[in-house]
N, C-alpha and C positions, 0 to 999 in steps of 0.2 A: 831723425826720420829721413825725409827726402831732402836732397839738396836744392837750394834756391836757384831758380832759373834767371830771374832778373828783379830789379826794383820796380814795383808797381806804382804808377801815379796814384796819389791820394784819391779816394772815392772812385776808383776804376770799376767799370762794369763792361763786360764784353758787348760788342756791337756787331750787327750784321754788316756794317760799312767797312769793317776791318778785314784784313786778310785772315782767312779761317785758320784757327789754332796757331796764331802768332805767339811770340814769346810772352806777351802780356796775358793772353788768354790761358796759355799753359800754366803760368805762375798763379793766375787767379784760381784756376781749378785745382791746382796742386795745393794751394793754401786751404781751399774749401774742403778738399778731401782729407788733408792732414788734421784739420780742426775737427771734422766729423769723426775721424778715427780716434783721436784723443778723447773726445766725449764718450764714445762707445766704450773704450777701454776703462775710462774712469768709472762709468756706470757699472761695467762688468765687475770691477773690483769691489764696488759697494754691494753688489748682489752676492758675490762670493762671501763677503764678511757676514752679510745678513743670513745667508744659507747656513753658515757655520754656527751662528748664534741661535738660530731657530731650531736647529737639530738637537740642541741641548735641553730645551724646555718644552715638555709636554706633560701637563698635569693629568688630564683624563682623555677618554676616547674621543669625545667631541672636539676638544682642543686639538688633539692629534690629527683628526680628520681634516679640520680646518687648516692646520699648519701644513699638512701634506698637500692639500689643494693649492695653497699659496706657493709652496716650494716647487710644485710641478709647473705652475705658471712662471715663476722666476727662472727656473731651469730652461723653459722654452724660450723665454726672452733672452737669456744668456746665449743660448744656442743660435738664435737668430742674429744676435749681435756679432757672434764669432764668424758667422757666414758673411755678414756685411763687411767685417774687417778684411776678410780674404778678398772680397770684391773690390774694396777700396785699395788694397795693396796691388791688385791686378791693374786697376786704373792708374795708380801712381807709376807702375812699371811701364804702362803704355805712354804716359807723359814723358818718361825718361827716354824711351826708345823711339818717340816720334809718331806713334800710331794712335794716340788718344784722339777721340772725337770723330773717328771714322767707323762706319758700320762694319761689323765683322762678316756680315753676310754679303753685302753688295759693294763695300769699299767706298760708298758715298758718305759725304759729311753728315753727321748727326746734327740736327739743328741746335743752335745755341739755347733756345728756349727749353728744349728737352734736356740738354746737358745741365742747364741751370737748375731744373726741377729734379733731375736724377743724374748727378755727376758720374755715377758708375754705369750709366747706360752703355751697352755694347752694340745695340741695334738701332737703326733709324726708326722713326715712328712707323713708317710703312712696313718695314721688315718685322718689327715687333708685333704689329697688328696681324700680319700674315702668320707669324709664329703662334700667336694666341688663338687665331681662328683654326689653325691646323690642330692644336692641342684640344680645342673644344670638339672638333669633328672626330678626333680619335677617341675621346671619352664617350661620345655618343654611339660609337660602333660596338 
């Protein structure tokens, strides 16, 4: 997948006291993103197998309707995972090119708390809130 940046100390957790997005933080988030991506891909593969198996067995109309509802849900889940994988790949590319952890809108650092909660974040909390507020106001128009 992505190449390793450095050896992390055992039990490492990013800290506000460190230089922002230092090599340990980059490696920490790289590992977190790679693990997340691997889990998503693994789950996607099992969904695909399940979809293939489910499509073959439909005894009556009620079973078929139930199966179609389940398949629709699973397809939506797979589609969402595919979009997440693309965002993870984008975050891994940012780690590689040195732009990870900085807001795309303002260029300010994204807080470590936010990155910990959402390692694919591209906007600082303030920028994300402005963006969501703007979206809501456009929906109301």
